[in-house]
C-alpha positions in Angstrom: -0.6 -6.7 36.6 -2.6 -5.5 33.5 -5.2 -7.7 31.9 -3.8 -10.4 29.6 -3.1 -9.0 26.1 -2.5 -11.1 23.0 -1.8 -9.1 19.9 -3.0 -10.3 16.6 -0.3 -11.1 14.0 0.2 -9.0 11.0 0.2 -12.2 8.9 -3.4 -12.8 9.9 -6.3 -11.4 7.7 -7.4 -7.9 8.8 -10.4 -8.1 11.2 -14.0 -7.3 10.4 -14.6 -3.5 10.3 -11.3 -2.9 8.5 -11.0 -0.4 5.6 -8.4 1.6 3.8 -8.1 5.4 3.7 -5.8 6.6 0.9 -4.0 9.9 1.8 -3.6 12.8 -0.6 0.0 11.7 -1.3 -1.0 8.1 -2.1 -0.3 6.2 1.1 -2.9 3.6 2.1 -3.7 3.7 5.8 -5.2 0.7 7.5 -8.2 1.7 9.5 -10.4 -0.4 11.9 -13.9 0.8 13.0 -15.9 -0.6 16.0 -19.4 0.6 15.2 -21.8 1.5 18.0 -25.0 3.1 16.6 -26.3 4.0 20.1 -23.1 5.9 21.1 -23.2 9.7 21.0 -19.5 10.1 20.4 -16.8 8.7 18.2 -13.3 8.2 19.6 -10.4 8.3 17.1 -7.2 6.8 18.5 -3.7 7.5 17.2 -0.9 5.1 18.3 2.7 5.8 19.2 6.0 5.7 17.5 7.0 2.3 16.0 3.8 0.7 17.4 0.5 0.0 15.6 -3.2 0.3 16.5 -3.0 -3.0 18.5 -1.4 -1.0 21.4 -4.9 0.3 22.2 -6.3 -3.1 22.6 -7.1 -2.8 26.3 -8.6 0.6 25.9 -10.6 -0.7 22.9 -12.2 -3.3 25.1 -13.0 -0.7 27.8 -14.4 1.9 25.4 -16.4 0.0 22.8 -19.6 -0.1 24.8 -19.4 3.7 25.4 -18.3 5.1 22.0 -17.9 4.4 18.3 -14.2 3.7 17.8 -11.9 4.5 14.9 -8.3 3.2 15.1 -5.6 3.4 12.4 -2.0 2.4 11.7 0.2 5.4 11.2 2.0 5.5 7.8 5.0 3.1 7.7 3.5 1.2 10.7 1.5 -2.0 11.0 -0.7 -2.7 8.0 -0.4 0.8 6.5 1.7 1.6 3.5 5.2 2.8 3.5 6.0 6.4 3.0 8.7 8.4 1.4 11.2 8.9 4.2 11.0 12.7 3.7 7.3 12.4 4.4 7.9 10.7 7.8 7.1 13.8 9.8 4.7 14.8 12.6 3.3 17.4 10.2 2.3 14.7 7.8 0.8 12.4 10.4 -1.3 15.3 11.6 -2.7 15.6 8.0 -3.2 11.8 7.9 -5.2 12.0 11.1 -7.4 14.7 9.6 -8.0 12.6 6.5 -8.9 9.5 8.6 -11.3 11.7 10.5 -12.9 13.1 7.3 -13.2 9.6 5.7 -14.6 7.7 8.6 -16.5 10.3 10.6 -17.9 13.0 8.3 -20.3 14.2 11.0 -20.9 14.1 14.7 -18.8 14.9 17.8 -15.4 13.4 18.0 -12.9 12.8 20.8 -9.2 12.5 19.7 -6.7 10.4 21.6 -3.0 10.1 21.0 -0.2 8.2 22.6 3.4 9.5 22.2 3.7 10.3 18.5 -0.1 9.9 18.2 -0.5 12.8 20.7 1.9 14.9 18.6 -0.2 14.1 15.5 -3.3 15.4 17.4 -1.4 18.6 18.2 -0.3 19.0 14.6 -3.9 18.6 13.4 -4.9 21.4 15.8 -2.4 23.7 14.2 -3.4 22.7 10.7 -7.1 22.8 11.1 -8.0 24.8 14.2 -11.6 25.2 13.0 -12.3 21.6 13.9 -11.7 22.1 17.6 -14.7 23.2 19.6 -17.0 22.2 16.7 -16.3 18.7 15.4 -13.6 17.8 17.9 -15.1 18.1 21.4 -12.4 16.5 23.6 -8.8 15.3 23.6 -6.7 12.8 25.5 -3.0 13.2 25.4 -1.1 10.1 26.7 2.6 10.0 27.4 3.4 12.7 24.8 5.1 16.1 24.5 4.5 19.4 22.7 8.2 19.8 22.0 11.7 20.2 23.5 12.4 16.5 23.8 16.1 17.0 22.8 17.4 20.1 24.5 20.5 19.3 26.7 23.6 17.2 26.9 26.0 16.1 24.1 23.2 14.8 21.9 21.2 18.0 22.4 24.2 20.0 21.4 24.7 17.9 18.2 21.0 18.3 17.3 21.2 22.1 17.6 24.3 22.0 15.3 22.5 19.8 12.8 19.6 22.3 12.8 21.9 25.3 12.5 23.8 23.8 9.5 20.6 22.6 7.8 21.8 19.0 7.5 18.5 17.2 8.2 17.8 16.8 4.5 21.2 15.3 4.0 20.6 12.8 6.8 17.3 11.7 5.2 18.9 11.4 1.8 21.7 9.2 3.2 19.1 7.1 5.1 17.1 6.6 1.9 20.2 5.4 0.2 21.2 3.0 2.9 17.6 1.8 3.8 17.6 -1.5 2.0 20.9 -2.6 3.6 19.9 -1.5 7.0 16.7 -3.5 7.0 18.3 -6.5 5.4 20.8 -7.0 8.1 18.7 -5.9 11.1 18.4 -8.3 14.0 15.2 -8.5 15.9 14.4 -10.1 19.3 17.9 -9.5 20.7 18.8 -9.1 24.4 20.0 -5.5 23.6 16.6 -4.8 22.2 14.9 -6.2 25.3 17.2 -4.0 27.5 16.3 -0.9 25.5 12.6 -1.8 25.7 12.8 -2.5 29.4 14.6 0.8 30.2 12.8 3.2 27.9 9.2 1.8 27.7 8.6 0.6 31.2 8.8 2.0 34.7 11.0 0.8 37.5 8.5 -1.6 39.0 6.1 -2.6 36.1 8.4 -4.5 33.7 7.0 -8.0 33.6 9.3 -10.0 31.3 6.4 -11.3 29.2 5.1 -7.8 28.6 8.6 -6.5 27.8 9.1 -9.1 25.2 5.6 -8.4 23.8 6.3 -4.7 23.5 9.7 -5.4 22.0 8.2 -7.6 19.3 5.5 -4.9 18.6 8.0 -2.1 18.2 10.4 -4.1 16.1 7.8 -4.8 13.5 8.3 -1.3 12.1 11.0 -1.3 9.5 14.2 0.3 10.7 14.4 3.0 7.9 10.9 4.2 8.8 11.9 4.3 12.5 15.0 6.3 11.8 13.2 8.7 9.5 10.5 9.4 12.0 13.0 9.9 14.7 14.5 12.8 12.7 11.1 14.7 13.0 11.2 14.6 16.8 14.3 16.8 16.7 12.3 19.8 15.3 8.9 18.9 16.9 7.4 22.0 18.6 3.6 22.2 18.7 3.4 24.3 21.9 1.2 27.0 20.1 -1.3 24.3 19.1 -2.2 23.8 22.8 -4.1 27.1 22.7 -6.4 25.5 20.1 -6.8 22.3 22.2 -7.7 24.5 25.2 -11.1 25.2 23.6 -12.3 21.6 24.6 -11.9 19.4 27.6 -8.5 17.7 27.6 -7.0 15.0 29.8 -3.2 14.7 29.9 -1.9 11.4 31.2 1.8 11.3 32.1 4.0 8.6 33.6 6.4 9.4 36.4 9.1 7.0 35.1 8.7 7.9 31.4 12.2 8.3 29.9 11.0 9.1 26.4 8.4 11.8 27.1 9.1 12.8 30.7 6.2 13.7 33.1 7.5 17.3 33.2 6.3 17.6 29.6 2.8 16.6 30.6 2.8 19.1 33.4 3.8 21.9 31.1 1.1 21.0 28.6 -1.6 20.9 31.3 -0.5 24.2 32.6 -0.6 25.8 29.1 -4.0 24.2 28.4 -5.6 25.9 31.4 -8.6 25.2 33.5 -10.3 22.8 31.1 -7.4 20.4 31.3 -7.0 17.6 33.8 -3.5 16.2 34.6 -3.0 12.6 35.7 0.6 11.5 36.6 0.8 7.7 37.0 3.4 6.8 39.7 6.0 4.2 38.8 4.8 3.8 35.2 6.8 4.1 32.0 6.1 5.1 28.4 3.9 2.1 27.8 1.5 3.2 30.5 -1.6 2.3 28.5 -0.5 -1.4 28.7 1.0 -1.5 32.2 -1.5 0.7 34.0 -4.5 0.1 31.8 -7.0 0.5 34.6 -5.8 4.1 35.3 -5.8 5.0 31.6 -9.2 3.4 31.0 -10.7 5.4 33.9 -9.1 8.6 32.5 -10.7 7.9 29.2 -14.2 7.3 30.7 -14.0 10.3 32.9 -13.1 12.4 29.9 -16.1 11.1 28.0 -18.3 12.0 31.0 -16.9 15.6 30.9 -17.3 15.8 27.2 -20.9 14.6 27.3 -21.7 17.0 30.1 -20.2 19.8 28.1 -22.3 18.9 25.1 -25.4 18.8 27.2 -24.7 22.2 28.6 -24.1 23.6 25.1 -27.5 22.2 24.0 -29.3 23.5 27.0 -28.0 27.0 26.6 -28.5 27.0 22.8 
C-alpha cells in the first residue's frame, strides 16, 4: 500500500511557490517551485496525459530535501491554460518544457523527469534542443513512457495507418474543434465505466485499491474531454526514437511496469537498449501505468539512485577538468 495521498482541489488557491510561465504562443503554464538553496541539482518534473503536477506528490515529498524541484501543469491540464487543439502535440509540449526550464532554471545542472506523456515531452525537447543534454541537462528519468510505436497492430492499428496515409488527421482535429463545446457539456464524470477503464488501464492486476482507483479517475477526468481527445491524436504519430541518442549522453533511468497496458514494459526495454550502457532499466512487477502512485517506494528509490549517479558523474567531470 503506497503512502496516503490527498490531492489538492483545483478550486483551492495555488500553493506558495507558484508562478506562471507564458509560452511563445501565449498559453499560461502553471508552475510550482520548491526551493532548496543548498541543493546542487534542480529536478524538473513533467506529468502524464490527462493528469496534473499533483501526480508527483509522493515523489515531491521524497525529493525536496535532496533537490530544488520544478513542477508544471502541461497545457490544457490542471491550472494551465487551454490550447488550440491543433497545438495539442508532443512536439509542442517539448517546447513548453524547454520554456519552463529557461524561465525557472536559467543556470545550474538539471535532471528532467517525465511520466507517460511527460517522458515523451522530454524526448521531444532532446530532439529540438540537443545542445542542452550533457551541458545543462545532466540526467533523465523516464517513467512508464514510450519512444513511439504505441499503435502498430490490430484493427485500430490498421485504421491509424489508413488515417496517416490519407492525411486525415487535420480533418479529425477540425471536427473535434467544431464539436468540442457539445462534447464537454454533456460529458459524465465519476461513472462506473470510467472506473472500469481506470482500473484496467492505469493499474496492475494486484495493486488496484478501490480508493486509489477512484482518486486517479477523478484526477484524469479533470482534463476537458476535447483536450484529451486532441492530445490522443498526437500519440498516433509519436516517434522520438532518434532522440534517445541525445539522451544517451547523460545518465538515464527507465522505469517500466510489467502490467502497463498503455505504455507496455517492452517499450521501456527497447528504450534502455537503445540508450546504451549509461542507462538503467527497472521493471516493476505487478504494477500498472500509475506506478509512481502505487509503487512509490520503488520509484522514489530509482529517483534517488539516479541523483547519486548524476552527482558522481558531475564530480568526476570536475575532477578531470
